[in-house]
C-alpha positions as CSV (number, residue, x, y, z in Angstrom):
1,M,0.0,0.0,0.2
2,Q,2.9,2.6,0.6
3,A,4.7,1.5,-2.3
4,L,1.4,2.4,-3.9
5,R,0.9,5.6,-2.7
6,I,4.7,6.7,-3.4
7,W,4.0,5.6,-7.1
8,A,0.6,7.7,-7.3
9,L,2.6,10.6,-6.1
10,L,5.1,10.7,-8.6
11,W,2.9,9.7,-11.0
12,L,0.6,13.1,-10.2
13,T,3.9,15.1,-10.1
14,L,5.2,13.8,-13.0
15,S,1.9,14.6,-15.1
16,A,1.7,18.2,-13.6
17,L,5.6,19.1,-14.4
18,Q,4.4,17.8,-18.2
19,A,1.3,19.9,-18.2
20,Q,3.2,22.5,-17.3
21,T,5.8,21.8,-20.0
22,A,3.3,21.9,-22.3
23,H,2.6,25.6,-21.6
24,L,6.1,26.2,-23.1
25,Q,7.8,27.4,-26.4
26,V,11.3,26.6,-26.8
27,Y,13.4,28.4,-29.8
28,G,17.1,27.6,-31.0
29,E,19.7,26.8,-28.4
30,G,22.4,28.0,-26.5
31,K,22.4,30.2,-23.5
32,P,18.9,29.9,-21.7
33,V,16.9,33.1,-21.5
34,L,13.4,32.8,-19.7
35,L,11.0,35.4,-21.8
36,L,7.8,35.9,-19.5
37,T,5.7,37.7,-22.3
38,E,1.8,39.4,-21.7
39,D,1.2,36.7,-23.7
40,G,2.8,33.7,-24.7
41,S,0.9,33.5,-27.9
42,R,2.4,36.8,-28.9
43,V,6.3,36.3,-28.9
44,N,7.8,39.2,-30.9
45,S,9.6,36.9,-34.1
46,E,12.0,39.6,-34.2
47,L,12.9,39.5,-30.7
48,T,13.1,35.8,-30.8
49,D,15.0,35.6,-34.0
50,K,17.6,38.3,-32.7
51,L,18.1,36.2,-29.5
52,T,18.4,32.9,-31.4
53,A,20.8,34.4,-33.8
54,H,23.4,34.9,-30.8
55,S,23.2,31.6,-30.0
56,I,20.5,32.0,-27.4
57,Q,17.9,29.6,-26.1
58,V,14.4,31.0,-25.5
59,I,12.3,29.5,-23.4
60,V,8.3,31.1,-23.7
61,P,6.0,29.8,-21.0
62,D,2.3,30.8,-21.6
63,I,1.9,32.6,-18.3
64,H,-2.1,32.9,-18.7
65,A,-1.9,28.8,-19.2
66,Y,0.0,28.6,-16.2
67,K,-2.4,30.7,-14.0
68,E,-5.0,28.8,-15.1
69,A,-3.7,25.6,-14.1
70,L,-2.7,26.8,-10.5
71,Q,-6.0,28.4,-9.9
72,Q,-7.5,25.1,-10.3
73,K,-5.3,23.8,-7.3
74,D,-5.7,26.6,-5.3
75,S,-5.6,30.0,-4.9
76,L,-2.8,31.9,-6.9
77,S,0.3,33.7,-5.2
78,D,3.1,35.2,-6.7
79,D,5.2,32.9,-5.3
80,R,3.7,29.7,-6.5
81,L,3.6,31.5,-10.4
82,A,7.2,31.7,-9.8
83,M,8.0,28.7,-8.5
84,A,6.1,26.8,-11.3
85,L,8.0,28.9,-14.2
86,M,11.4,28.0,-12.8
87,T,11.0,24.4,-12.3
88,T,9.6,23.9,-15.5
89,A,12.7,26.3,-17.1
90,T,15.2,24.1,-15.1
91,R,14.0,20.9,-17.0
92,L,15.5,22.3,-19.8
93,S,18.3,23.7,-18.5
94,R,20.7,23.4,-15.7
95,E,22.8,26.3,-16.0
96,P,21.8,29.6,-14.6
97,I,19.3,31.3,-16.8
98,A,18.8,34.8,-17.9
99,I,15.3,36.5,-17.7
100,V,13.3,39.4,-19.8
101,G,10.7,40.5,-18.1
102,C,8.1,42.4,-20.1
103,G,5.8,44.7,-18.7
104,D,4.2,43.6,-15.3
105,H,6.3,40.5,-15.4
106,T,9.1,42.2,-14.6
107,T,8.2,41.9,-11.2
108,T,7.7,37.9,-11.3
109,A,11.0,37.8,-13.2
110,C,12.0,39.7,-9.6
111,R,10.4,37.4,-7.6
112,I,12.1,34.1,-9.4
113,A,15.7,36.0,-8.8
114,Q,15.0,36.5,-4.7
115,L,13.7,32.6,-4.7
116,Y,16.2,31.1,-6.6
117,P,19.5,33.3,-6.1
118,A,22.0,30.4,-7.4
119,Q,19.9,29.4,-10.9
120,V,19.3,33.0,-11.9
121,D,22.3,34.7,-13.9
122,R,20.5,38.1,-14.9
123,I,17.4,39.8,-15.8
124,V,16.3,42.3,-18.1
125,A,13.2,44.2,-17.7
126,L,11.7,45.6,-20.5
127,G,8.7,48.3,-19.8
128,E,7.7,47.7,-16.0
129,A,10.2,49.3,-13.2
130,T,11.4,48.0,-10.3
131,K,13.0,49.2,-7.0
132,T,13.5,46.1,-5.7
133,L,16.9,44.5,-4.5
134,L,17.9,41.5,-6.1
135,P,21.3,38.7,-5.9
136,C,21.8,39.3,-9.4
137,P,22.2,42.7,-12.1
138,I,19.4,43.9,-13.3
139,R,19.0,46.2,-16.9
140,Q,15.9,48.8,-16.9
141,V,15.7,49.2,-20.9
142,S,12.6,51.2,-20.1
143,E,10.3,52.6,-17.8
144,G,6.9,52.7,-19.0
145,K,4.5,50.1,-18.9
146,Q,3.7,49.4,-22.4
147,A,6.4,46.5,-23.1
148,W,6.2,45.7,-26.6
149,K,7.2,49.9,-27.2
150,A,10.2,49.0,-25.2
151,I,11.2,45.9,-27.5
152,E,12.5,48.1,-30.0
153,S,14.8,49.8,-27.7
154,F,15.7,46.8,-26.6
155,L,16.8,45.0,-30.1
156,Q,18.8,48.4,-30.4
157,A,20.8,48.6,-27.3
158,D,23.8,46.5,-26.8
159,L,22.7,42.8,-26.0
160,K,26.0,42.6,-23.8
161,M,23.6,42.6,-20.7
162,L,22.4,38.9,-22.1
163,L,25.2,37.5,-23.9
164,A,27.8,38.6,-21.1
165,E,29.4,35.0,-19.5
166,G,27.5,34.0,-16.2
167,K,29.2,35.7,-13.3
168,P,31.6,32.6,-11.3
169,Q,30.1,30.5,-9.0
170,D,31.9,32.2,-6.2
171,T,31.2,35.8,-6.9
172,K,30.6,37.5,-3.9
173,W,27.8,40.7,-3.7
174,K,29.4,43.4,-2.1
175,R,26.6,44.8,1.0
176,I,26.1,48.4,1.3
177,L,24.6,48.7,4.7
178,F,22.8,52.3,4.9
179,D,22.5,53.0,8.4
180,L,19.0,54.7,8.6
181,S,18.4,53.7,13.0
182,H,19.8,57.1,14.1
183,S,17.1,59.6,12.5
184,Q,19.3,60.3,9.6
185,C,17.3,61.7,6.6
186,T,14.9,63.0,8.7
187,D,14.2,67.3,9.1
188,T,11.0,69.3,9.6
189,Y,10.5,71.1,6.2
190,N,7.6,70.6,4.0
191,G,8.8,67.9,1.7
192,Y,11.8,67.0,3.8
193,E,10.8,65.0,6.5
194,T,12.6,61.5,4.8
195,Y,14.2,62.8,1.6
196,P,11.7,60.1,-0.2
197,Y,13.9,60.0,-3.3
198,L,16.6,59.1,-1.3
199,L,16.9,55.4,-1.5
200,P,15.8,54.8,-4.9
201,A,18.4,57.0,-6.5
202,Y,21.1,55.0,-4.5
203,E,19.7,52.0,-5.4
204,R,20.2,53.2,-9.7
205,M,23.4,54.5,-8.9
206,L,24.2,50.7,-7.5
207,Q,23.9,49.7,-10.9
208,E,26.3,52.0,-12.3
209,L,29.1,50.6,-9.6
210,D,32.4,49.0,-11.0
211,H,31.3,46.3,-8.4
212,S,28.3,44.4,-7.9
213,A,26.3,45.1,-5.0
214,E,23.3,45.3,-3.1
215,L,21.9,47.9,-0.9
216,I,21.0,47.1,3.2
217,I,18.7,49.0,4.9
218,H,19.5,49.1,8.6
219,E,16.3,51.2,10.3
220,Q,15.7,49.8,13.6
221,G,18.4,48.4,16.2
222,E,22.0,48.4,17.4
223,L,25.0,48.1,14.9
224,T,26.1,45.5,16.7
225,T,29.8,43.2,15.7
226,E,28.0,40.7,13.8
227,L,25.6,42.9,11.8
228,L,28.6,45.4,10.4
229,A,30.7,42.1,10.1
230,E,28.5,41.2,7.0
231,A,29.0,44.3,5.6
232,D,31.4,45.7,3.0
233,V,30.7,49.2,3.5
234,V,28.6,51.3,6.4
235,L,27.3,54.1,5.0
236,M,26.0,56.9,7.6
237,L,24.7,59.9,6.5
238,S,24.7,62.8,9.3
239,P,20.9,63.0,11.6
240,L,19.9,66.7,10.4
241,N,17.7,67.1,13.5
242,K,18.8,68.0,17.0
243,G,15.5,67.3,18.6
244,L,15.3,63.7,17.0
245,Q,18.5,62.6,16.4
246,K,19.3,59.0,18.3
247,N,22.7,58.9,19.5
248,L,24.8,56.3,18.9
249,T,25.4,53.8,22.2
250,E,28.7,53.5,23.5
251,A,28.8,50.2,22.2
252,E,28.1,51.3,18.7
253,R,30.7,53.9,18.7
254,R,33.2,51.2,20.1
255,N,31.9,48.7,17.3
256,L,32.8,51.4,14.5
257,V,36.0,52.0,15.3
258,R,36.6,48.0,15.7
259,Y,34.6,47.9,12.4
260,V,37.4,49.9,10.2
261,A,40.4,48.5,12.5
262,E,39.3,45.3,11.2
263,G,39.7,46.1,7.2
264,G,35.8,47.6,6.9
265,S,35.0,50.6,5.0
266,L,33.3,53.2,6.8
267,L,31.7,56.5,5.1
268,F,30.5,59.0,8.1
269,F,28.6,62.2,7.4
270,I,28.5,64.9,10.2
271,D,26.6,68.6,9.7
272,D,26.9,71.9,11.3
273,A,25.5,72.4,14.9
274,H,22.8,74.0,14.0
275,R,21.2,70.4,12.7
276,V,23.3,67.9,14.7
277,D,24.5,67.9,18.1
278,W,27.7,65.9,16.8
279,Q,29.1,65.5,20.8
280,A,26.3,63.9,21.9
281,Y,25.8,61.9,18.7
282,G,29.2,60.4,19.6
283,A,30.9,61.7,16.3
284,A,34.3,62.6,17.8
285,D,34.4,59.0,19.5
286,V,34.2,57.1,16.2
287,V,36.8,59.3,14.0
288,G,39.0,60.7,16.8
289,P,41.2,57.0,17.1
290,Y,41.7,57.9,13.4
291,G,43.4,61.3,13.8
292,I,39.7,63.3,12.9
293,S,38.8,66.1,15.1
294,F,35.6,68.3,14.6
295,G,35.2,71.9,16.0
296,A,32.8,74.6,15.8
297,N,30.8,75.6,12.7
298,V,32.4,77.1,9.5
299,P,32.2,80.9,9.8
300,L,30.9,81.2,6.1
301,P,27.6,82.1,4.4
302,G,25.2,79.5,3.1
303,N,26.0,77.7,-0.5
304,V,29.4,78.4,-1.2
305,G,30.0,75.0,-2.6
306,A,32.9,72.7,-2.8
307,I,35.3,71.1,-5.0
308,A,36.9,67.4,-5.2
309,F,40.2,67.1,-6.8
310,P,41.3,64.6,-9.4
311,N,43.1,61.7,-6.9
312,R,42.7,57.9,-6.4
313,I,39.1,58.3,-5.5
314,F,37.9,61.1,-7.8
315,K,38.2,60.8,-11.5
316,E,38.3,64.3,-12.0
317,R,37.1,67.6,-10.4
318,Y,33.9,67.6,-8.8
319,E,31.7,70.5,-7.9
320,I,29.3,69.7,-4.7
321,P,27.6,71.4,-2.5
322,Y,28.3,73.0,0.7
323,S,26.4,74.9,3.0
324,G,26.7,75.1,6.9
325,A,29.2,72.6,7.7
326,C,31.5,72.1,11.3
327,L,35.4,72.6,10.9
328,M,36.9,69.4,10.7
329,R,40.9,68.7,10.9
330,G,43.2,65.0,10.2
331,G,43.0,62.8,7.5
332,E,44.1,63.4,3.8
333,P,41.6,66.2,2.0
334,V,40.4,64.5,-0.9
335,S,37.3,67.7,-1.4
336,V,37.7,71.1,0.0
337,C,35.3,74.4,0.5
338,M,35.5,77.0,-2.2
339,E,35.6,79.6,0.3
340,G,38.7,79.9,2.6
341,G,39.8,75.6,2.0
342,Y,38.3,74.3,4.5
343,L,38.1,70.8,4.8
344,H,35.1,69.2,3.1
345,G,36.0,65.6,2.8
346,T,38.9,63.7,4.5
347,V,40.0,59.7,4.5
348,V,42.0,57.7,6.2
349,E,43.1,54.3,4.2
350,L,44.8,51.1,6.9
351,A,47.5,48.9,5.6
352,N,44.8,45.9,6.2
353,G,42.2,47.5,4.1
354,G,40.4,49.4,6.4
355,K,39.0,53.0,4.6
356,L,37.3,55.6,6.6
357,Y,36.2,58.9,5.0
358,V,34.4,61.6,7.3
359,G,32.5,64.2,5.4
360,G,31.9,67.8,7.5
361,D,28.6,68.3,5.4
362,T,26.1,65.6,4.6
363,M,24.7,67.7,1.3
364,V,26.9,65.4,-1.0
365,G,25.4,62.2,0.6
366,L,21.8,63.5,0.4
367,L,22.5,63.9,-3.4
368,L,21.8,67.5,-3.3
369,G,22.8,70.3,-6.0
370,F,21.6,71.6,-9.5
371,T,22.8,72.1,-12.5
372,D,21.9,75.8,-12.3
373,G,22.7,76.6,-8.9
374,E,24.4,80.0,-8.0
375,R,26.9,80.3,-5.4
376,L,26.4,82.4,-2.1
377,V,22.1,82.8,-3.4
378,F,20.4,81.6,-0.1
379,D,16.8,81.0,0.7
380,K,17.0,78.0,3.2
381,M,15.5,74.9,1.7
382,A,14.2,76.9,-1.5
383,T,18.0,77.3,-2.4
384,R,18.5,76.3,-6.1
385,W,22.5,74.7,-4.2
386,W,25.2,75.3,-6.3
387,G,27.1,71.7,-6.8
388,K,25.6,69.8,-10.2
389,D,28.4,66.7,-9.3
390,S,27.1,65.0,-6.0
391,W,25.9,61.7,-8.2
392,N,29.5,61.1,-9.5
393,Y,31.3,61.7,-6.3
394,M,29.2,59.1,-4.4
395,K,29.1,56.8,-7.2
396,E,33.3,57.2,-7.2
397,L,33.5,57.3,-3.5
398,L,31.6,53.8,-3.1
399,N,33.7,52.4,-5.8
400,W,36.7,53.4,-3.8
401,A,35.1,51.7,-0.4
402,L,34.4,48.6,-2.2
């Protein structure tokens, strides 16, 4: 009887797999690509021909049929659809696959990558923008929802994203820990209470880095030694409201000092005394052991700007915003104020690979600045801040830290 039940279970499993495989169309041979379209019967022949001509095997499931089959058994969830698609796709190929997600099915592609990180090589998104953090590279071809209009753009684009060799099995994705647990990115000006543009902007920036990296957001709890040990880079912008700031605990201060001493990379920003009580915050305890000290506010008017000069971190001269900062000394200068040469950014590198960057003003970390900004024109948060290169500054700073 037991053997009969096992046989019945195997038969049902095989039947289900065969039924699901029947909902697939396969074109060509070579590197496998799972193509998730709005309708499996509407495969764009030009797209398929283009891919198969480059020795790519195109696997096209009829997603509508998959959904109908799954809903006959029980309620359909995004995870069940993702698992069913991947189960049948891997029957055709045991090597990691690439996924092209069209329209709303970009979400499905991303969910497959999250559920099967070792089996998804990369994703190309045609049509539907995504902010999901993934364990694989993703290329966004178009941010519109009309996927078929994005196909022409895809065909004209470089196919290197799909044709590239799969990442080695030992490839380690770098982890950037973005600390928001001390009331950073919090203010009292309307529209700036949480700086809502910032995290999506940094997620887009990761796609431009020379390293494969993911952004880990830390919003609650202490910065423990265990948490820091899992991070390749720790990014800490300054608290921006003294009434809301959450000071570093004694343990966190020690942990951050030890993190750098043991080879970690810390990007640590502070701001002027109007915005942050850096003494109570514990900033001096973090950077002091590395020869960096803070002082009074820089005695300058608002919106003066700063300059990063070419060095081993920055490829060229960058103009960055600077308006209200604390005096800073020590380290190796990498960016300075436009007026008086006050220190804006400084670094320390240890023989074991430990890296510390300290910024005396957090505006560049907030990615502020405008191409039409005019120096020394100041109107509080309505100011068109001078300093157009915050993006390049932070991107190259992260590359250095990684």
